C-alpha positions as CSV (number, residue, x, y, z in Angstrom):
1,M,0.0,0.0,0.0
2,S,1.4,3.4,-1.0
3,F,2.1,6.1,1.6
4,R,-0.7,8.2,0.1
5,S,-3.3,5.5,0.3
6,Q,-2.3,4.7,3.9
7,A,-2.6,8.3,4.9
8,L,-6.0,8.6,3.3
9,R,-7.3,5.6,5.2
10,L,-6.0,7.1,8.5
11,L,-7.7,10.4,7.7
12,C,-11.0,8.8,6.9
13,G,-10.9,6.8,10.1
14,F,-10.2,9.9,12.1
15,V,-13.1,11.7,10.6
16,L,-15.5,8.8,11.2
17,L,-14.3,8.4,14.8
18,H,-14.8,12.1,15.6
19,A,-18.0,12.8,13.6
20,P,-20.4,12.0,16.5
21,A,-18.5,14.2,18.9
22,A,-18.5,17.0,16.3
23,R,-22.2,16.7,15.8
24,A,-22.8,16.7,19.6
25,D,-20.6,19.8,19.9
26,A,-22.6,21.5,17.1
27,I,-25.9,20.8,18.8
28,E,-24.6,22.1,22.2
29,D,-23.2,25.2,20.5
30,F,-26.6,25.9,18.8
31,Y,-28.6,25.7,22.1
32,R,-26.1,27.3,24.5
33,N,-27.2,30.7,25.7
34,R,-30.3,30.5,23.6
35,N,-34.0,31.0,24.4
36,V,-36.2,28.2,23.1
37,D,-39.9,29.1,22.8
38,L,-42.5,26.6,23.8
39,L,-45.9,27.8,22.6
40,V,-49.3,26.7,23.8
41,G,-52.3,26.9,21.5
42,F,-54.8,27.7,24.3
43,S,-55.4,30.2,27.0
44,A,-53.5,30.1,30.3
45,G,-54.7,27.7,33.0
46,G,-56.1,24.9,30.9
47,G,-54.8,21.4,30.7
48,Y,-52.5,21.9,27.7
49,D,-51.0,25.0,29.3
50,V,-50.4,23.2,32.6
51,Y,-48.6,20.3,31.0
52,A,-46.6,22.7,28.8
53,R,-45.4,24.8,31.7
54,L,-44.5,21.6,33.6
55,V,-42.4,20.3,30.7
56,G,-40.9,23.8,30.1
57,R,-39.6,23.9,33.6
58,H,-37.6,20.7,33.2
59,I,-36.8,20.0,29.5
60,G,-34.1,22.7,29.2
61,K,-31.6,20.8,31.4
62,H,-31.9,17.8,29.2
63,I,-31.1,19.7,26.0
64,P,-27.4,20.0,25.2
65,G,-26.3,23.5,26.0
66,A,-29.1,23.9,28.6
67,P,-31.1,26.6,26.8
68,N,-33.7,28.7,28.6
69,V,-37.2,27.4,27.7
70,V,-39.8,30.2,27.6
71,V,-43.5,29.2,27.6
72,K,-45.8,31.5,25.7
73,T,-49.5,31.3,24.7
74,M,-50.8,31.7,21.2
75,E,-54.5,30.9,21.5
76,G,-57.0,31.0,18.6
77,A,-59.2,28.7,16.6
78,G,-58.8,25.8,19.0
79,S,-55.0,25.9,18.5
80,T,-55.2,25.9,14.7
81,R,-53.7,29.4,14.7
82,L,-50.6,28.0,16.5
83,A,-50.5,24.9,14.2
84,N,-50.5,27.1,11.1
85,W,-47.8,29.3,12.6
86,L,-45.6,26.3,13.4
87,Y,-46.1,24.9,10.0
88,A,-45.6,28.1,7.9
89,V,-44.0,30.8,9.9
90,A,-41.9,29.5,12.8
91,P,-38.1,28.9,12.3
92,H,-37.5,25.3,11.2
93,D,-34.3,25.0,13.2
94,G,-35.3,23.5,16.6
95,S,-35.5,26.7,18.5
96,V,-39.3,26.6,18.7
97,F,-41.9,23.9,19.5
98,G,-45.4,23.9,20.8
99,T,-48.4,22.0,21.9
100,I,-51.8,22.0,20.1
101,A,-55.0,20.0,20.3
102,R,-54.2,16.4,19.7
103,G,-56.9,16.2,16.9
104,V,-55.7,19.2,15.0
105,P,-53.2,17.3,12.8
106,L,-56.1,15.4,11.4
107,D,-58.1,18.5,10.4
108,P,-57.0,18.3,6.7
109,L,-58.2,14.7,6.6
110,F,-61.7,15.8,7.6
111,G,-61.7,18.9,5.4
112,N,-62.0,21.2,8.4
113,P,-61.5,24.9,7.6
114,G,-58.5,26.8,8.7
115,P,-55.4,24.6,8.5
116,Q,-52.7,25.6,6.0
117,F,-51.0,22.1,6.3
118,K,-52.3,19.2,4.2
119,D,-51.0,15.8,5.4
120,D,-49.3,13.7,8.0
121,A,-45.8,15.3,7.3
122,A,-46.9,18.8,8.6
123,F,-45.1,18.6,11.9
124,S,-42.0,17.1,13.5
125,Y,-43.4,15.1,16.4
126,I,-41.4,15.3,19.7
127,G,-43.5,13.3,22.2
128,S,-46.6,13.2,24.3
129,A,-46.7,13.4,28.1
130,N,-49.6,11.1,28.5
131,D,-52.2,8.7,26.9
132,E,-55.4,10.6,27.4
133,V,-59.0,9.5,28.2
134,S,-61.7,12.1,27.6
135,V,-65.2,12.2,29.1
136,C,-68.5,14.0,29.1
137,G,-69.0,15.7,32.5
138,V,-72.0,17.6,33.7
139,L,-72.9,19.5,36.8
140,Q,-75.2,17.5,39.0
141,R,-77.7,20.4,39.3
142,A,-78.5,20.0,35.5
143,G,-80.2,16.7,36.4
144,F,-78.4,14.3,34.0
145,K,-77.4,10.9,35.4
146,T,-76.5,8.6,32.5
147,F,-75.6,8.7,28.8
148,A,-79.2,7.6,28.0
149,D,-80.5,10.9,29.4
150,L,-78.7,12.7,26.5
151,L,-81.1,10.9,24.1
152,D,-84.1,12.4,25.8
153,R,-83.3,16.0,26.5
154,E,-80.9,18.7,25.6
155,M,-77.6,19.3,27.4
156,V,-75.6,22.5,26.8
157,V,-71.8,22.3,26.6
158,G,-69.0,24.6,25.6
159,G,-66.6,24.2,22.7
160,F,-63.3,25.9,21.8
161,G,-62.4,24.9,18.2
162,A,-63.4,22.7,15.3
163,G,-60.3,20.5,15.6
164,T,-60.7,20.0,19.4
165,E,-62.4,17.1,21.1
166,S,-64.7,19.6,22.8
167,E,-66.5,20.0,19.5
168,Q,-65.7,16.8,17.5
169,H,-66.9,14.5,20.2
170,V,-70.2,16.3,20.6
171,K,-70.9,16.4,16.8
172,L,-70.0,12.7,16.4
173,M,-72.2,11.6,19.3
174,N,-75.1,13.6,17.9
175,A,-74.7,12.3,14.4
176,V,-74.0,8.6,15.3
177,F,-76.2,8.1,18.3
178,G,-78.8,10.8,18.1
179,T,-77.8,12.5,21.4
180,K,-79.2,16.0,22.0
181,V,-76.1,17.9,23.0
182,K,-76.1,21.6,22.2
183,L,-72.7,23.1,21.5
184,V,-71.9,26.7,22.4
185,K,-68.7,27.6,20.5
186,G,-66.2,30.4,20.7
187,Y,-64.4,29.8,24.0
188,P,-60.6,30.4,23.9
189,G,-59.8,27.2,25.9
190,G,-61.0,24.5,28.3
191,N,-60.4,26.6,31.4
192,D,-62.8,29.2,29.9
193,V,-65.5,26.5,29.5
194,N,-65.0,25.5,33.1
195,L,-65.6,29.1,34.1
196,A,-68.7,29.2,31.9
197,M,-70.0,26.2,33.8
198,E,-69.6,28.1,37.1
199,R,-71.4,31.1,35.6
200,G,-74.3,28.9,34.4
201,E,-73.7,29.6,30.7
202,V,-73.3,25.9,30.0
203,Q,-74.1,22.8,31.9
204,G,-71.2,20.6,31.1
205,R,-68.3,19.8,28.8
206,C,-67.5,16.9,26.5
207,G,-64.1,15.8,25.1
208,W,-62.9,16.8,28.6
209,S,-59.6,15.3,29.5
210,W,-59.8,13.1,32.6
211,T,-56.4,14.2,33.8
212,G,-57.7,17.8,33.8
213,I,-60.7,16.8,35.9
214,R,-58.6,14.7,38.2
215,A,-56.2,17.6,38.8
216,Q,-58.9,20.3,39.3
217,F,-62.2,18.7,40.1
218,W,-61.6,15.3,41.7
219,D,-63.3,16.4,44.9
220,R,-66.5,17.2,42.9
221,V,-66.5,13.8,41.2
222,K,-66.2,12.2,44.6
223,D,-69.0,14.2,46.2
224,G,-71.2,13.8,43.2
225,S,-71.6,17.4,42.2
226,L,-69.8,16.6,38.9
227,V,-71.3,13.6,37.0
228,I,-69.3,11.7,34.5
229,L,-71.8,10.4,31.8
230,I,-69.5,8.6,29.3
231,Q,-65.9,8.0,28.5
232,N,-65.1,9.3,25.0
233,S,-62.3,6.8,24.6
234,L,-61.3,3.5,23.1
235,G,-60.9,2.0,26.6
236,K,-61.8,2.6,30.2
237,H,-59.6,4.6,32.6
238,A,-58.7,2.7,35.8
239,D,-60.3,5.5,37.8
240,L,-63.7,5.0,36.1
241,P,-64.5,1.3,36.0
242,N,-68.2,1.8,36.2
243,V,-68.6,4.5,33.6
244,P,-69.2,3.1,30.1
245,T,-67.2,4.1,27.0
246,I,-68.6,5.5,23.8
247,M,-67.4,2.3,22.1
248,D,-69.8,0.4,24.3
249,M,-72.6,2.2,22.6
250,A,-71.6,1.3,19.0
251,T,-73.7,-1.4,17.4
252,T,-72.2,-1.5,13.8
253,D,-68.7,-1.9,12.4
254,E,-69.1,1.5,10.6
255,Q,-69.8,3.2,13.9
256,R,-66.8,1.6,15.5
257,Q,-64.5,2.6,12.6
258,M,-65.7,6.2,12.8
259,L,-65.2,6.3,16.6
260,R,-61.7,4.9,16.2
261,L,-60.7,7.5,13.7
262,V,-61.8,10.4,15.9
263,L,-60.6,8.8,19.2
264,G,-57.3,7.6,17.8
265,P,-55.3,10.8,18.6
266,Q,-56.0,10.3,22.3
267,R,-52.9,8.1,22.6
268,M,-51.0,11.4,22.1
269,G,-52.9,13.1,24.8
270,R,-50.6,16.1,25.5
271,P,-48.6,16.3,22.2
272,F,-45.5,18.4,21.6
273,M,-44.4,19.1,18.1
274,A,-42.1,21.4,16.1
275,P,-42.2,22.8,12.6
276,P,-41.8,20.3,9.7
277,A,-38.4,19.3,8.1
278,L,-36.3,20.0,11.2
279,P,-32.6,19.0,10.7
280,A,-32.5,15.4,11.7
281,D,-29.9,15.8,14.5
282,R,-32.0,18.6,16.2
283,L,-35.2,16.7,15.9
284,S,-33.5,13.7,17.5
285,T,-32.1,15.9,20.2
286,L,-35.5,17.3,21.1
287,R,-37.1,13.9,21.1
288,R,-34.4,12.3,23.3
289,S,-34.5,15.4,25.6
290,F,-38.3,15.0,25.9
291,D,-37.9,11.3,26.7
292,A,-35.3,12.1,29.4
293,T,-37.7,14.7,30.9
294,M,-40.5,12.1,31.2
295,K,-38.1,10.1,33.4
296,D,-36.7,13.0,35.4
297,P,-37.4,12.4,39.1
298,E,-38.0,16.1,39.8
299,F,-40.4,16.3,36.9
300,L,-42.3,13.2,38.1
301,R,-42.5,14.5,41.7
302,E,-43.9,17.8,40.5
303,A,-46.4,16.1,38.2
304,D,-47.5,13.8,41.0
305,K,-48.0,16.8,43.4
306,A,-50.2,18.4,40.7
307,Q,-52.1,15.1,40.1
308,L,-51.0,15.1,36.5
309,E,-50.8,11.7,34.8
310,I,-47.6,10.9,33.0
311,S,-47.8,8.0,30.6
312,P,-45.6,9.2,27.7
313,I,-45.2,8.1,24.1
314,T,-42.3,9.0,21.9
315,G,-42.2,11.3,18.9
316,E,-41.7,8.3,16.6
317,E,-44.8,6.7,18.0
318,M,-46.8,9.9,17.5
319,Q,-45.7,10.1,13.9
320,Q,-46.8,6.5,13.4
321,I,-50.2,7.2,14.9
322,V,-50.9,10.1,12.6
323,T,-49.6,8.3,9.5
324,N,-51.8,5.3,10.3
325,L,-54.9,7.4,10.8
326,Y,-54.3,9.1,7.4
327,K,-54.5,5.6,5.9
328,T,-58.1,5.1,7.0
329,P,-60.4,4.0,4.1
330,S,-61.8,7.1,2.3
331,A,-65.4,6.0,2.8
332,I,-65.1,6.0,6.6
333,V,-63.2,9.3,6.5
334,E,-66.0,10.9,4.4
335,R,-68.7,9.6,6.6
336,T,-66.9,10.8,9.7
337,A,-66.1,14.2,8.2
338,Q,-69.8,14.7,7.5
339,A,-70.6,13.8,11.0
340,I,-68.3,16.3,12.6
341,K,-68.6,19.1,10.0
């Protein structure tokens, strides 16, 4: 072997050996002394906001370079405003990520108005803090005791965006089962609907995350002043063994397929995502930093103190969920879209 060939082999080996370290240094250099914005698509005080602020307090120390994570709100259109901003306006460099309603990535599939994005590649999925179960809850004074009561008389609930469960679950129940749930739209977020219940503007709320109820209204469930009528979920939560699921009400395969399509995003209950087409190394960094945060003892202690469930899934799993839902047969998609229009 010539001296030149031997030198070239040694140089290539040196480059390959030090490439991972160089990439790690580049990531650390990018994030060091930087503010990373974590945006919430709803008003302050609701479930998405509470989870985002908890994550924001801890994830920075797991990102190389230890950036300062700043949580901000960008409410509007049930978080579609933020979704559009992440997709079309936000820098695609890993310096910004956010949390939006878990159903919003499916809006284009249903033909919902508002989204500028078109398919399952619209976002870079980072991870979800829990696997959610949603319910329909109503104040006891309204007089509803079971799901069957919704077939007989009108219940008034609040909604905060076409792509949110607060509206989709109501429309789907009314279309599929003939329930008489009246939807009052236009609230900025779930916390605003809760306040509307206190003021007597609405009687209850559907598509209501059980983790949010458990953290804020567990005492009311226990004393009976807040009644849980149905679990809008594919399976029962351990806390609610005697409350039926909406799947229990389905009598045909078509109904079950429609319900699975709308309820599928619940596995990514509190989703975090970044703009599309992030550099692969920065997306990987954010994903692994999120995963590390979900195992952080200080993070878990704070979540437990706040009674927030932590049952995370990875960004890769989130991407697979969305991709699979986009493969739903077109006839079922069209039938479901008409139901929740």
